[in-house]
N, CA, C and O atoms as a GROMACS GRO file, in nm:
protein
  300
    1UNK      N    1   8.918   9.027   9.474
    1UNK     CA    2   9.056   8.992   9.495
    1UNK      C    3   9.077   8.966   9.644
    1UNK      O    4   9.021   9.036   9.728
    2UNK      N    5   9.156   8.868   9.674
    2UNK     CA    6   9.180   8.831   9.814
    2UNK      C    7   9.328   8.804   9.834
    2UNK      O    8   9.390   8.731   9.756
    3UNK      N    9   9.384   8.862   9.937
    3UNK     CA   10   9.523   8.835   9.978
    3UNK      C   11   9.520   8.804  10.126
    3UNK      O   12   9.439   8.859  10.201
    4UNK      N   13   9.608   8.718  10.168
    4UNK     CA   14   9.617   8.685  10.310
    4UNK      C   15   9.760   8.709  10.355
    4UNK      O   16   9.856   8.665  10.291
    5UNK      N   17   9.774   8.780  10.466
    5UNK     CA   18   9.906   8.810  10.522
    5UNK      C   19   9.896   8.804  10.674
    5UNK      O   20   9.790   8.826  10.732
    6UNK      N   21  10.007   8.774  10.736
    6UNK     CA   22  10.011   8.770  10.882
    6UNK      C   23   9.992   8.907  10.944
    6UNK      O   24   9.925   8.922  11.045
    7UNK      N   25  10.053   9.006  10.880
    7UNK     CA   26  10.043   9.145  10.927
    7UNK      C   27  10.024   9.235  10.806
    7UNK      O   28  10.072   9.204  10.698
    8UNK      N   29   9.955   9.344  10.824
    8UNK     CA   30   9.942   9.444  10.718
    8UNK      C   31  10.057   9.541  10.734
    8UNK      O   32  10.068   9.610  10.836
    9UNK      N   33  10.143   9.546  10.634
    9UNK     CA   34  10.258   9.635  10.635
    9UNK      C   35  10.262   9.714  10.505
    9UNK      O   36  10.181   9.691  10.415
   10UNK      N   37  10.355   9.804  10.495
   10UNK     CA   38  10.373   9.880  10.371
   10UNK      C   39  10.407   9.788  10.256
   10UNK      O   40  10.356   9.805  10.145
   11UNK      N   41  10.492   9.690  10.281
   11UNK     CA   42  10.531   9.595  10.176
   11UNK      C   43  10.410   9.515  10.128
   11UNK      O   44  10.396   9.490  10.008
   12UNK      N   45  10.322   9.474  10.219
   12UNK     CA   46  10.201   9.402  10.180
   12UNK      C   47  10.107   9.491  10.099
   12UNK      O   48  10.044   9.444  10.004
   13UNK      N   49  10.098   9.618  10.135
   13UNK     CA   50  10.014   9.710  10.060
   13UNK      C   51  10.068   9.730   9.919
   13UNK      O   52   9.991   9.738   9.823
   14UNK      N   53  10.199   9.738   9.905
   14UNK     CA   54  10.260   9.752   9.773
   14UNK      C   55  10.229   9.628   9.689
   14UNK      O   56  10.197   9.640   9.570
   15UNK      N   57  10.239   9.510   9.748
   15UNK     CA   58  10.205   9.388   9.675
   15UNK      C   59  10.058   9.386   9.633
   15UNK      O   60  10.025   9.344   9.522
   16UNK      N   61   9.970   9.433   9.721
   16UNK     CA   62   9.828   9.440   9.689
   16UNK      C   63   9.805   9.535   9.572
   16UNK      O   64   9.730   9.503   9.480
   17UNK      N   65   9.868   9.651   9.576
   17UNK     CA   66   9.852   9.749   9.469
   17UNK      C   67   9.910   9.698   9.338
   17UNK      O   68   9.855   9.725   9.231
   18UNK      N   69  10.021   9.624   9.344
   18UNK     CA   70  10.078   9.565   9.223
   18UNK      C   71   9.982   9.463   9.163
   18UNK      O   72   9.965   9.458   9.041
   19UNK      N   73   9.920   9.381   9.248
   19UNK     CA   74   9.820   9.286   9.200
   19UNK      C   75   9.702   9.358   9.137
   19UNK      O   76   9.651   9.315   9.034
   20UNK      N   77   9.659   9.465   9.198
   20UNK     CA   78   9.547   9.543   9.147
   20UNK      C   79   9.579   9.600   9.009
   20UNK      O   80   9.496   9.594   8.918
   21UNK      N   81   9.698   9.654   8.994
   21UNK     CA   82   9.740   9.706   8.863
   21UNK      C   83   9.750   9.596   8.759
   21UNK      O   84   9.714   9.616   8.643
   22UNK      N   85   9.799   9.479   8.799
   22UNK     CA   86   9.812   9.366   8.706
   22UNK      C   87   9.676   9.317   8.658
   22UNK      O   88   9.663   9.272   8.544
   23UNK      N   89   9.574   9.326   8.744
   23UNK     CA   90   9.440   9.282   8.706
   23UNK      C   91   9.370   9.382   8.615
   23UNK      O   92   9.276   9.346   8.544
   24UNK      N   93   9.415   9.505   8.616
   24UNK     CA   94   9.352   9.611   8.535
   24UNK      C   95   9.459   9.686   8.455
   24UNK      O   96   9.481   9.805   8.479
   25UNK      N   97   9.524   9.619   8.361
   25UNK     CA   98   9.635   9.683   8.289
   25UNK      C   99   9.593   9.798   8.199
   25UNK      O  100   9.674   9.886   8.169
   26UNK      N  101   9.468   9.801   8.154
   26UNK     CA  102   9.423   9.907   8.064
   26UNK      C  103   9.375  10.032   8.138
   26UNK      O  104   9.349  10.134   8.075
   27UNK      N  105   9.364  10.025   8.269
   27UNK     CA  106   9.313  10.139   8.347
   27UNK      C  107   9.416  10.250   8.352
   27UNK      O  108   9.533  10.228   8.382
   28UNK      N  109   9.371  10.370   8.322
   28UNK     CA  110   9.462  10.485   8.330
   28UNK      C  111   9.479  10.531   8.474
   28UNK      O  112   9.583  10.585   8.511
   29UNK      N  113   9.376  10.510   8.556
   29UNK     CA  114   9.384  10.545   8.698
   29UNK      C  115   9.295  10.450   8.778
   29UNK      O  116   9.183  10.420   8.739
   30UNK      N  117   9.348  10.405   8.889
   30UNK     CA  118   9.273  10.320   8.982
   30UNK      C  119   9.270  10.396   9.114
   30UNK      O  120   9.374  10.417   9.177
   31UNK      N  121   9.152  10.436   9.156
   31UNK     CA  122   9.140  10.512   9.280
   31UNK      C  123   9.107  10.418   9.396
   31UNK      O  124   9.016  10.336   9.388
   32UNK      N  125   9.184  10.432   9.503
   32UNK     CA  126   9.169  10.349   9.621
   32UNK      C  127   9.142  10.441   9.740
   32UNK      O  128   9.218  10.534   9.765
   33UNK      N  129   9.032  10.415   9.812
   33UNK     CA  130   8.996  10.496   9.928
   33UNK      C  131   9.052  10.427  10.052
   33UNK      O  132   9.024  10.310  10.077
   34UNK      N  133   9.131  10.502  10.130
   34UNK     CA  134   9.198  10.448  10.248
   34UNK      C  135   9.169  10.534  10.370
   34UNK      O  136   9.138  10.652  10.358
   35UNK      N  137   9.180  10.473  10.487
   35UNK     CA  138   9.172  10.551  10.609
   35UNK      C  139   9.311  10.604  10.643
   35UNK      O  140   9.400  10.601  10.558
   36UNK      N  141   9.331  10.650  10.762
   36UNK     CA  142   9.458  10.715  10.798
   36UNK      C  143   9.548  10.627  10.883
   36UNK      O  144   9.617  10.677  10.972
   37UNK      N  145   9.550  10.499  10.856
   37UNK     CA  146   9.637  10.408  10.928
   37UNK      C  147   9.783  10.438  10.892
   37UNK      O  148   9.811  10.482  10.780
   38UNK      N  149   9.874  10.414  10.985
   38UNK     CA  150  10.015  10.449  10.966
   38UNK      C  151  10.078  10.388  10.842
   38UNK      O  152  10.152  10.456  10.771
   39UNK      N  153  10.050  10.260  10.816
   39UNK     CA  154  10.119  10.195  10.704
   39UNK      C  155  10.073  10.249  10.570
   39UNK      O  156  10.140  10.225  10.469
   40UNK      N  157   9.961  10.322  10.564
   40UNK     CA  158   9.920  10.387  10.440
   40UNK      C  159   9.998  10.515  10.414
   40UNK      O  160   9.999  10.565  10.302
   41UNK      N  161  10.062  10.568  10.516
   41UNK     CA  162  10.137  10.693  10.504
   41UNK      C  163  10.288  10.672  10.513
   41UNK      O  164  10.362  10.767  10.534
   42UNK      N  165  10.333  10.549  10.497
   42UNK     CA  166  10.476  10.521  10.511
   42UNK      C  167  10.556  10.579  10.395
   42UNK      O  168  10.502  10.602  10.286
   43UNK      N  169  10.683  10.601  10.418
   43UNK     CA  170  10.772  10.654  10.314
   43UNK      C  171  10.783  10.558  10.197
   43UNK      O  172  10.787  10.600  10.081
   44UNK      N  173  10.788  10.428  10.227
   44UNK     CA  174  10.802  10.327  10.121
   44UNK      C  175  10.680  10.328  10.028
   44UNK      O  176  10.695  10.324   9.906
   45UNK      N  177  10.561  10.333  10.086
   45UNK     CA  178  10.440  10.332  10.006
   45UNK      C  179  10.427  10.462   9.926
   45UNK      O  180  10.390  10.458   9.809
   46UNK      N  181  10.457  10.574   9.988
   46UNK     CA  182  10.450  10.702   9.916
   46UNK      C  183  10.549  10.706   9.800
   46UNK      O  184  10.518  10.760   9.694
   47UNK      N  185  10.668  10.650   9.821
   47UNK     CA  186  10.768  10.645   9.714
   47UNK      C  187  10.719  10.556   9.600
   47UNK      O  188  10.737  10.589   9.483
   48UNK      N  189  10.657  10.443   9.634
   48UNK     CA  190  10.607  10.353   9.531
   48UNK      C  191  10.493  10.419   9.453
   48UNK      O  192  10.486  10.406   9.331
   49UNK      N  193  10.404  10.489   9.523
   49UNK     CA  194  10.292  10.556   9.457
   49UNK      C  195  10.339  10.670   9.367
   49UNK      O  196  10.270  10.705   9.272
   50UNK      N  197  10.455  10.728   9.395
   50UNK     CA  198  10.507  10.839   9.317
   50UNK      C  199  10.577  10.793   9.188
   50UNK      O  200  10.612  10.877   9.105
   51UNK      N  201  10.599  10.664   9.171
   51UNK     CA  202  10.666  10.613   9.050
   51UNK      C  203  10.583  10.644   8.926
   51UNK      O  204  10.461  10.656   8.932
   52UNK      N  205  10.652  10.657   8.814
   52UNK     CA  206  10.586  10.690   8.689
   52UNK      C  207  10.493  10.581   8.638
   52UNK      O  208  10.391  10.611   8.576
   53UNK      N  209  10.525  10.456   8.664
   53UNK     CA  210  10.443  10.346   8.613
   53UNK      C  211  10.329  10.307   8.707
   53UNK      O  212  10.260  10.207   8.683
   54UNK      N  213  10.308  10.382   8.813
   54UNK     CA  214  10.202  10.353   8.909
   54UNK      C  215  10.072  10.421   8.864
   54UNK      O  216  10.069  10.542   8.841
   55UNK      N  217   9.965  10.343   8.852
   55UNK     CA  218   9.835  10.398   8.812
   55UNK      C  219   9.739  10.408   8.930
   55UNK      O  220   9.621  10.440   8.912
   56UNK      N  221   9.788  10.382   9.050
   56UNK     CA  222   9.706  10.389   9.172
   56UNK      C  223   9.700  10.533   9.220
   56UNK      O  224   9.803  10.599   9.236
   57UNK      N  225   9.578  10.581   9.243
   57UNK     CA  226   9.557  10.713   9.304
   57UNK      C  227   9.489  10.689   9.439
   57UNK      O  228   9.383  10.627   9.445
   58UNK      N  229   9.550  10.739   9.544
   58UNK     CA  230   9.499  10.717   9.679
   58UNK      C  231   9.416  10.837   9.723
   58UNK      O  232   9.457  10.952   9.707
   59UNK      N  233   9.299  10.807   9.778
   59UNK     CA  234   9.211  10.909   9.837
   59UNK      C  235   9.200  10.874   9.984
   59UNK      O  236   9.150  10.767  10.019
   60UNK      N  237   9.245  10.964  10.070
   60UNK     CA  238   9.240  10.940  10.214
   60UNK      C  239   9.112  10.996  10.273
   60UNK      O  240   9.070  11.107  10.240
   61UNK      N  241   9.049  10.918  10.360
   61UNK     CA  242   8.931  10.966  10.432
   61UNK      C  243   8.975  11.068  10.536
   61UNK      O  244   9.089  11.064  10.582
   62UNK      N  245   8.887  11.159  10.573
   62UNK     CA  246   8.921  11.254  10.680
   62UNK      C  247   8.944  11.180  10.811
   62UNK      O  248   8.894  11.069  10.831
   63UNK      N  249   9.021  11.242  10.899
   63UNK     CA  250   9.055  11.179  11.027
   63UNK      C  251   8.929  11.147  11.108
   63UNK      O  252   8.921  11.040  11.169
   64UNK      N  253   8.833  11.236  11.108
   64UNK     CA  254   8.708  11.211  11.179
   64UNK      C  255   8.594  11.252  11.088
   64UNK      O  256   8.577  11.370  11.058
   65UNK      N  257   8.518  11.157  11.045
   65UNK     CA  258   8.405  11.184  10.956
   65UNK      C  259   8.287  11.098  10.999
   65UNK      O  260   8.268  10.989  10.944
   66UNK      N  261   8.207  11.143  11.094
   66UNK     CA  262   8.097  11.061  11.142
   66UNK      C  263   7.995  11.028  11.034
   66UNK      O  264   7.926  10.926  11.044
   67UNK      N  265   7.983  11.110  10.932
   67UNK     CA  266   7.888  11.082  10.825
   67UNK      C  267   7.932  10.963  10.739
   67UNK      O  268   7.849  10.907  10.668
   68UNK      N  269   8.060  10.925  10.745
   68UNK     CA  270   8.110  10.810  10.670
   68UNK      C  271   8.112  10.683  10.754
   68UNK      O  272   8.138  10.574  10.701
   69UNK      N  273   8.084  10.695  10.882
   69UNK     CA  274   8.084  10.580  10.973
   69UNK      C  275   7.939  10.539  10.997
   69UNK      O  276   7.862  10.614  11.056
   70UNK      N  277   7.902  10.419  10.951
   70UNK     CA  278   7.763  10.375  10.958
   70UNK      C  279   7.709  10.367  11.100
   70UNK      O  280   7.590  10.394  11.121
   71UNK      N  281   7.791  10.330  11.198
   71UNK     CA  282   7.742  10.316  11.334
   71UNK      C  283   7.700  10.451  11.393
   71UNK      O  284   7.616  10.456  11.483
   72UNK      N  285   7.758  10.560  11.344
   72UNK     CA  286   7.725  10.693  11.396
   72UNK      C  287   7.578  10.729  11.370
   72UNK      O  288   7.522  10.813  11.440
   73UNK      N  289   7.516  10.666  11.272
   73UNK     CA  290   7.376  10.696  11.240
   73UNK      C  291   7.281  10.643  11.346
   73UNK      O  292   7.166  10.687  11.356
   74UNK      N  293   7.327  10.549  11.427
   74UNK     CA  294   7.242  10.491  11.531
   74UNK      C  295   7.247  10.567  11.662
   74UNK      O  296   7.162  10.544  11.748
   75UNK      N  297   7.340  10.656  11.681
   75UNK     CA  298   7.354  10.727  11.808
   75UNK      C  299   7.259  10.841  11.817
   75UNK      O  300   7.257  10.912  11.918
   0.00000   0.00000   0.00000
């Protein structure tokens, strides 16, 4: 799936998640792994994720996890 936007905002993330749900209507849960960027923690996005008809489950990466960062293996 590909979306293009001028800026990544909470509204764009909601549109992306809506597209994701529309592509997988039979899924009981869709898990999305995200980092800790501000727009992932916005009030609007959290409110949308809390809705009853939302099947998106967000998993946030730890703030600092060198084992998840591939470049850290070279140091």
